[in-house]
Structures are given as C-alpha cells and as structure tokens.
C-alpha positions as CSV (number, residue, x, y, z in Angstrom):
1,M,15.2,-14.1,-29.2
2,K,15.7,-15.5,-25.7
3,Q,13.2,-14.1,-23.1
4,N,14.7,-12.3,-20.2
5,P,14.4,-14.7,-17.2
6,Y,13.8,-11.8,-14.8
7,R,10.5,-11.2,-16.5
8,R,9.2,-14.1,-14.4
9,T,10.5,-12.4,-11.3
10,Q,8.7,-9.3,-12.4
11,L,5.4,-11.2,-12.9
12,A,5.8,-12.8,-9.5
13,C,6.3,-9.5,-7.7
14,Y,3.3,-8.0,-9.7
15,L,1.1,-10.8,-8.5
16,G,2.5,-10.3,-5.0
17,F,1.3,-6.7,-4.9
18,V,-2.1,-7.8,-6.3
19,T,-2.3,-10.3,-3.5
20,Q,-1.5,-7.5,-1.0
21,A,-4.4,-5.5,-2.4
22,I,-6.7,-8.4,-2.0
23,C,-5.7,-8.9,1.6
24,A,-6.2,-5.2,2.4
25,N,-9.5,-4.6,0.5
26,F,-11.5,-7.9,0.5
27,V,-12.6,-8.2,4.1
28,P,-13.7,-4.5,4.5
29,L,-16.2,-5.2,1.8
30,L,-17.8,-7.8,4.1
31,F,-18.0,-5.7,7.3
32,L,-21.8,-5.3,7.1
33,T,-22.2,-9.0,6.2
34,F,-20.1,-10.0,9.3
35,H,-22.2,-7.6,11.4
36,H,-25.5,-9.2,10.4
37,A,-24.4,-12.9,10.0
38,Y,-22.2,-13.2,13.0
39,H,-23.6,-10.3,15.2
40,I,-20.1,-8.6,15.3
41,S,-20.2,-5.1,16.6
42,F,-18.8,-2.1,14.7
43,G,-16.2,-1.7,17.4
44,Q,-15.0,-5.2,16.8
45,L,-15.1,-4.7,13.0
46,A,-12.7,-1.7,13.5
47,L,-10.3,-4.0,15.3
48,I,-10.0,-6.1,12.2
49,S,-8.3,-3.3,10.3
50,T,-6.2,-2.4,13.4
51,C,-5.1,-6.1,13.6
52,F,-4.2,-6.1,9.9
53,F,-2.0,-3.0,10.0
54,F,-0.5,-3.7,13.4
55,T,0.6,-7.2,12.2
56,Q,2.2,-5.6,9.2
57,L,4.1,-3.2,11.4
58,V,5.5,-6.0,13.5
59,V,6.5,-8.0,10.4
60,D,8.2,-4.9,8.9
61,F,10.3,-4.6,12.1
62,I,11.2,-8.3,12.3
63,C,12.2,-8.4,8.6
64,A,14.8,-5.7,9.2
65,T,16.9,-8.3,11.1
66,V,15.7,-11.7,9.9
67,V,15.4,-11.6,6.1
68,D,19.1,-11.3,5.3
69,R,19.9,-14.4,7.3
70,L,17.1,-16.5,5.9
71,G,17.2,-15.3,2.3
72,Y,14.7,-13.6,0.0
73,R,13.3,-16.8,-1.6
74,P,12.1,-18.7,1.5
75,C,10.6,-15.5,3.0
76,I,8.7,-14.4,-0.1
77,I,7.4,-17.9,-0.6
78,A,6.2,-17.8,3.0
79,A,4.5,-14.6,2.2
80,E,2.5,-16.3,-0.6
81,V,1.7,-19.3,1.6
82,T,0.4,-17.3,4.5
83,S,-1.6,-14.9,2.2
84,G,-3.2,-17.9,0.5
85,L,-4.0,-19.8,3.7
86,G,-5.4,-16.7,5.4
87,L,-7.7,-15.8,2.6
88,A,-8.9,-19.4,2.1
89,G,-9.3,-19.8,5.9
90,L,-12.0,-17.1,5.9
91,A,-14.3,-19.6,4.2
92,F,-14.0,-22.1,7.1
93,L,-12.5,-20.9,10.3
94,P,-15.2,-18.4,11.4
95,D,-17.8,-21.2,11.3
96,L,-15.5,-23.8,12.9
97,L,-14.4,-21.8,16.0
98,P,-16.8,-21.1,18.9
99,S,-16.3,-17.3,18.2
100,P,-16.6,-16.3,14.5
101,F,-14.9,-13.0,15.3
102,A,-11.9,-14.9,16.7
103,G,-11.8,-17.0,13.5
104,I,-11.8,-13.9,11.3
105,L,-9.0,-12.3,13.4
106,V,-6.9,-15.5,13.0
107,C,-7.3,-15.4,9.3
108,V,-6.6,-11.7,9.1
109,T,-3.4,-12.1,11.2
110,V,-2.2,-14.9,9.0
111,Y,-2.6,-13.1,5.7
112,A,-1.4,-9.8,7.2
113,I,1.9,-11.7,7.8
114,G,2.1,-12.4,4.1
115,S,1.1,-8.9,3.2
116,G,3.8,-7.5,5.4
117,L,6.5,-9.8,4.0
118,T,5.4,-8.8,0.4
119,E,5.6,-5.1,1.3
120,V,9.1,-5.5,2.5
121,L,10.5,-8.0,0.0
122,A,8.9,-7.2,-3.4
123,S,10.6,-3.8,-3.8
124,P,14.2,-5.0,-3.1
125,I,13.7,-8.1,-5.2
126,I,12.8,-5.8,-8.2
127,E,15.5,-3.3,-7.3
128,A,18.1,-6.2,-7.4
129,C,17.0,-7.3,-10.8
130,P,19.3,-6.1,-13.7
131,F,16.7,-3.8,-15.2
132,E,17.4,-0.3,-16.5
133,N,15.4,2.7,-15.2
134,K,14.9,1.2,-11.7
135,E,12.7,4.2,-10.6
136,S,10.3,3.4,-13.5
137,M,10.3,-0.3,-12.6
138,M,9.5,0.5,-9.0
139,S,6.6,2.7,-9.9
140,L,5.2,0.1,-12.3
141,L,5.5,-2.5,-9.6
142,H,3.5,-0.4,-7.1
143,S,0.9,0.3,-9.7
144,F,-0.2,-3.3,-9.5
145,Y,-1.4,-2.7,-5.9
146,C,-3.8,-0.1,-7.3
147,W,-5.1,-2.3,-10.1
148,G,-5.4,-5.1,-7.5
149,A,-7.5,-2.8,-5.3
150,V,-9.7,-1.8,-8.2
151,G,-10.0,-5.5,-9.3
152,V,-11.0,-6.8,-5.9
153,I,-13.6,-4.1,-5.4
154,L,-15.2,-4.4,-8.9
155,G,-14.7,-8.2,-9.1
156,S,-16.2,-8.8,-5.7
157,S,-19.1,-6.4,-6.4
158,L,-19.8,-8.2,-9.7
159,F,-19.6,-11.7,-8.0
160,F,-22.0,-10.6,-5.2
161,A,-24.4,-9.1,-7.8
162,V,-24.5,-12.4,-9.8
163,F,-24.3,-15.1,-7.1
164,G,-25.4,-13.2,-3.9
165,I,-23.5,-11.9,-0.9
166,D,-24.1,-15.1,1.0
167,K,-21.6,-16.9,-1.4
168,W,-18.7,-14.8,0.0
169,R,-16.9,-17.9,1.3
170,I,-16.6,-19.2,-2.3
171,L,-15.1,-15.9,-3.4
172,A,-12.6,-16.0,-0.5
173,V,-11.3,-19.3,-1.8
174,L,-11.2,-18.0,-5.4
175,W,-9.1,-15.0,-4.3
176,S,-6.7,-17.3,-2.5
177,V,-5.8,-19.0,-5.8
178,I,-3.7,-16.0,-6.8
179,P,-1.1,-16.2,-4.0
180,L,-1.2,-20.0,-4.0
181,Y,-0.4,-20.0,-7.7
182,N,2.3,-17.4,-7.2
183,I,4.2,-19.8,-4.9
184,W,5.4,-21.6,-8.1
185,N,6.5,-18.3,-9.7
186,F,8.7,-17.3,-6.7
187,S,10.0,-20.9,-6.4
188,T,11.4,-20.9,-9.9
189,C,12.2,-17.3,-10.8
190,P,15.7,-15.9,-10.5
191,I,16.2,-13.8,-7.3
192,E,19.3,-11.7,-6.7
193,R,20.7,-10.2,-3.5
194,L,20.3,-6.5,-3.3
195,V,23.6,-6.0,-1.6
196,A,26.5,-8.5,-1.4
197,E,26.6,-10.6,1.8
198,G,28.3,-8.7,4.6
199,Q,28.2,-5.3,2.8
200,S,24.7,-4.1,3.9
201,M,24.4,-1.3,6.4
202,T,23.3,-2.4,9.8
203,M,20.4,-0.8,11.6
204,V,22.8,1.1,13.9
205,Q,24.6,2.5,10.8
206,L,21.4,3.5,9.2
207,C,20.2,5.2,12.4
208,R,23.4,7.2,12.5
209,T,22.9,8.5,8.9
210,R,21.2,11.8,8.7
211,A,19.7,11.2,5.2
212,F,18.0,8.0,6.5
213,W,15.9,9.9,9.0
214,V,14.8,12.3,6.2
215,F,13.8,9.2,4.3
216,I,11.8,7.9,7.3
217,V,9.9,11.3,7.5
218,L,9.4,11.1,3.7
219,M,7.8,7.7,4.0
220,V,5.6,8.7,6.9
221,C,4.3,11.6,4.8
222,A,3.9,9.4,1.8
223,G,1.9,6.9,3.7
224,S,-0.2,9.6,5.5
225,S,-1.0,11.4,2.2
226,E,-2.1,8.2,0.5
227,I,-3.9,6.2,3.1
228,A,-5.7,9.2,4.8
229,M,-7.6,10.0,1.6
230,A,-8.0,6.3,0.6
231,Q,-9.5,5.3,4.0
232,W,-11.9,8.3,4.3
233,A,-12.9,8.7,0.6
234,S,-16.0,6.6,0.9
235,A,-17.3,8.2,4.1
236,F,-16.3,11.6,2.9
237,T,-18.2,11.4,-0.4
238,E,-21.3,10.0,1.3
239,S,-21.6,12.2,4.4
240,A,-19.8,15.4,3.5
241,L,-20.7,15.7,-0.1
242,H,-24.1,14.0,0.2
243,V,-23.5,11.6,-2.7
244,S,-25.2,8.2,-2.9
245,K,-23.3,5.2,-1.6
246,A,-22.8,3.5,-5.0
247,A,-21.8,6.7,-6.8
248,G,-19.6,7.7,-3.9
249,D,-17.7,4.5,-3.8
250,L,-17.1,4.5,-7.6
251,A,-16.1,8.2,-7.7
252,G,-14.3,8.1,-4.3
253,P,-12.3,4.9,-3.4
254,C,-12.4,3.4,-6.9
255,G,-11.7,6.8,-8.6
256,F,-8.8,7.3,-6.2
257,A,-7.3,3.9,-6.9
258,V,-7.6,4.2,-10.7
259,C,-6.0,7.6,-10.7
260,M,-3.2,6.3,-8.4
261,G,-2.6,3.4,-10.7
262,I,-2.5,5.6,-13.8
263,S,0.1,7.9,-12.1
264,R,2.3,4.9,-11.3
265,L,1.8,3.4,-14.7
266,L,2.7,6.6,-16.5
267,Y,5.9,7.1,-14.5
268,G,6.7,3.4,-15.1
269,K,6.5,4.0,-18.8
270,F,8.0,7.4,-19.2
271,G,9.9,7.9,-15.9
272,E,13.4,7.8,-17.4
273,K,12.5,11.2,-19.1
274,V,11.6,12.9,-15.9
275,D,13.6,13.9,-12.9
276,L,12.0,11.9,-10.0
277,T,12.5,14.7,-7.4
278,I,10.8,17.2,-9.7
279,F,7.9,14.8,-10.2
280,M,7.7,14.2,-6.4
281,V,7.6,18.0,-5.7
282,A,4.9,18.5,-8.4
283,S,2.9,15.6,-6.9
284,G,3.2,17.0,-3.4
285,I,1.9,20.4,-4.6
286,L,-1.0,18.7,-6.5
287,C,-1.8,16.7,-3.4
288,L,-2.0,19.9,-1.3
289,I,-4.4,21.4,-3.8
290,C,-6.5,18.2,-3.7
291,Y,-6.8,18.2,0.1
292,L,-7.7,22.0,0.0
293,L,-10.3,21.2,-2.7
294,A,-11.8,18.4,-0.7
295,G,-11.9,20.5,2.5
296,L,-13.2,23.7,1.0
297,A,-15.3,22.8,-2.0
298,R,-19.0,23.6,-1.7
299,L,-20.0,21.8,-4.9
300,P,-20.0,18.0,-4.5
301,V,-18.5,17.5,-8.0
302,L,-15.4,19.5,-7.0
303,G,-15.0,17.5,-3.8
304,L,-15.2,14.3,-5.9
305,V,-12.6,15.6,-8.3
306,G,-10.4,16.4,-5.3
307,C,-10.7,12.8,-4.0
308,A,-10.0,11.2,-7.3
309,V,-7.2,13.4,-8.5
310,C,-5.5,13.0,-5.0
311,G,-5.0,9.4,-6.1
312,F,-2.9,10.6,-9.1
313,S,-0.9,13.0,-6.9
314,V,0.0,10.4,-4.3
315,G,0.8,7.7,-6.8
316,I,4.5,8.3,-7.0
317,M,5.0,9.2,-3.3
318,W,5.5,5.7,-1.8
319,P,7.6,4.1,-4.7
320,G,9.4,7.4,-5.4
321,S,10.5,7.6,-1.7
322,I,11.8,4.1,-1.9
323,S,13.7,4.8,-5.2
324,I,15.3,8.0,-3.8
325,S,16.4,6.2,-0.6
326,S,17.8,3.3,-2.6
327,R,19.7,5.6,-4.9
328,I,21.3,7.7,-2.2
329,L,22.0,4.8,0.2
330,P,22.6,1.8,-2.1
331,A,24.1,-0.2,0.8
332,G,21.0,0.2,2.9
333,G,19.9,-3.4,2.1
334,T,16.9,-5.2,3.4
335,A,17.0,-3.4,6.7
336,M,16.4,-0.1,5.1
337,F,13.6,-1.4,2.9
338,A,11.9,-2.9,6.0
339,L,12.2,0.2,8.1
340,L,10.9,2.3,5.2
341,A,7.9,0.0,4.9
342,L,7.4,0.4,8.7
343,A,7.5,4.2,8.4
344,G,5.0,4.1,5.5
345,D,2.6,1.9,7.5
346,L,3.1,4.2,10.5
347,G,2.0,7.1,8.3
348,G,-0.9,5.0,7.0
349,A,-2.0,4.6,10.6
350,L,-1.4,8.3,11.7
351,G,-2.9,10.0,8.7
352,P,-6.5,8.6,8.9
353,A,-6.4,9.0,12.7
354,I,-5.5,12.7,12.5
355,I,-8.3,13.3,10.0
356,G,-10.8,11.3,12.0
357,N,-10.0,13.1,15.3
358,V,-10.0,16.6,13.7
359,S,-13.4,15.8,12.1
360,Q,-14.8,14.6,15.4
361,N,-13.5,17.7,17.3
362,A,-15.1,19.9,14.5
363,G,-18.5,18.4,15.1
364,N,-18.1,15.4,12.8
365,N,-17.3,17.6,9.9
366,L,-15.2,15.5,7.5
367,Q,-14.4,18.5,5.4
368,A,-12.6,20.1,8.3
369,G,-10.7,16.9,8.8
370,M,-9.6,16.9,5.2
371,L,-8.1,20.3,5.7
372,A,-5.9,18.8,8.4
373,G,-4.3,16.6,5.7
374,I,-2.5,19.5,4.1
375,G,0.4,19.1,6.4
376,F,1.4,15.7,4.9
377,P,2.3,16.9,1.4
378,I,3.9,20.1,2.6
379,V,6.4,18.2,4.8
380,L,7.0,15.7,2.0
381,V,7.9,18.4,-0.4
382,L,10.3,19.9,2.1
383,C,12.0,16.5,2.6
384,V,12.4,16.1,-1.1
385,F,14.2,19.4,-1.3
386,M,16.5,18.4,1.5
387,V,17.7,15.3,-0.4
388,R,17.4,16.5,-4.0
389,K,21.1,17.5,-4.3
390,Q,22.2,14.1,-3.0
391,Y,19.9,12.3,-5.3
392,R,21.1,14.2,-8.4
393,A,24.7,13.6,-7.4
394,S,24.1,9.9,-7.0
395,S,22.3,9.8,-10.4
396,T,25.4,11.1,-12.2
397,K,27.7,8.3,-10.8
C-alpha cells in the first residue's frame, strides 16, 4: 500500500514545533550559567525573553502581508535555517563578540525569527493538507510543542548531569541539528496552498468581520491562560508552595507541559467524537478551577495539582481557537493565521505580566497573583459561546 505523501509534511511540521520548543526553553535553562560565566545581570537576562517574544510578534505581523507573496515553502525553510543557525551560534558568538550579552541577543533574535515563522506557517500547512478531522490533526500538531518542551528540559538536565553544565555549547550545537535536518523535510514534502491564489481575505476584510475580533480575543485569552501559568509555575511552586527547586520544576513546569501534551494528544486521537466547542468550554471551566486551586490552596500538594492539571485544561485552547477560526472563516488565509498567532503571543506577554504585577502589589504574594488569572478562562468561555452557533453551522456544510 502506497504511503500517504503528506505524512512527510506532517513529520516536518511536528519537528518544526519541536524546534520551536527548543528555541523557547533551552536558553532559560542557562540563565544562571550566563549570570556567573559572563557576569550578565538578572535585568539583562529578563531582556532575553523579552527580545524573543517581541521578535516573534514582529514576525507574526510581517507574515500577514508577506508570506502569500513569497510562498509557504521558502518561508518555512527560512524558519528552519534561522532556527538552526541561531541555536548553533550560541556556541560561538557570545565568546567571539566583545559583549557576550550582545552575542546571546543576536542568536536569540535569529532563532526567534525562525520560531515566529514556524508558529505562523505550520498550522496553515497542516490545515491545507487533505487530512480528515482537521481539528484533531491541529491538536496533535500542537502537542509536539509540549513534548519538545519536556524533551529539552529533561534532555538538557540529563546532559548537564552527565557531562557538566560547562559543556552547554556542545548541547546548543546538538539541539541545532533538529532544525537543520528538517530543512530537507520541508524541501521535499508536498505543501498545498490553504486558499486559492487571489481568494484569501485581506487584512481590511478580516478587520471588518465581527467574528474575526471574537477570534482575536479568544486567542489572547488562550495565550494568557497557557503562558501565565507556564511562566510562573516554577517560581510559584518554589516560593508560594515552599517546594524544593528540583521537585517544583518536575511537578510544576514539567508536569504542566506533560499534561498539556496529553490533552492535545487525546483530542488528536479522539477529537472527531467530541464537539470542539463543548471541549473548549469544559477546558475553560477546568482552567478556572485550576487557577482558583493554585490561588487558594493551603496544602502544597493541592497547589501542585492545580499547576499540573492547568496544563491539561489549556491544552486545547490555542489549537482549538485556530481550528474554530479556520472553520468559520475558511477564506481567512495566511493573514488570519498570522494575526491569530500575534494575538496569542500578545496574550502570552500580557498574562504573565498581569500575574507578576498583581503579586508585587500584594506584597510579592504569588498566590494572589494566580487568582488574577481567573479572568482569562472566563472570557475565553464567553467567546466560545459567542461563536458556537456559527461553528456548528459551518460543520454541517
């Protein structure tokens, strides 16, 4: 039996999301190493994450107008090239430039370009493939970001334990092999256009569509619900729940990522049997419960459960929001996917900032900050109810 040629496209997109997870999670593991080896202040270290997400936002916006003219293949290949070069450059550039911090920022900016391109392009590439159960395929695709995050955290920790943290440059080169290998996959796999040339909605048309703005709010809430807990899980478990660093990281960030991956994997396997909007509403309610549990729990174990299970609750939010948008506005094209990614990244920037500021104003009480996160899933559920009728109508066509 002849193998489906689009399976290669599927593999390439999966590895693209794994690469994105490496780009987002590898350097933060080295913050203390950079602090001691290069005498980089904590304020400067915070700028590394800001630079990464800001670059992604800029790329998201540019993609809305450029990708359709250039084509998916050259842009997604450029994503793999820049991701690979940025990661590999970490092994050399900080030591070659007069300022190690400047070298790190250059590398982060380069691979953030690749991460942003992957974020915008992988979803429409999968959406354009002639697969059945597109919502399930989208959820399965996004699950590979979670497995990538778990893999880079556990893999890096194991490497450092065996070879020592001072060998981090070698590991940076090893992680770069994945995107550099994936250049071949994207060069040879079949890639279809999401919308026929000349039939995509323009940015002006999208902005005049009421449902599109509901999708934007939906993505902001999805990004906020996910990234707020993911970014603060380690600090929350260590400071608010008084759990050791090792146990906190395993039960917090790793537990969160594993549960999020399981959620996306389960929907990817069995999603055709479940109404996506019902799953989204149930996930939003569960997310609300998790934030309440994290913010109000007096027993550390309950707070840890809230952190981990929150990963399961937010798992469907980002890919589900994209699938709902694509189903209701099938002519949205690349511009819509790019703007949705931008909205998700904006939520990813706003959510952690809100929790951090509320915690600071409450006397550095992270549990109080976590309570501020309940607004994200509440608004998300309301947005799903607003578009549920349209989604069901489009599903019967």
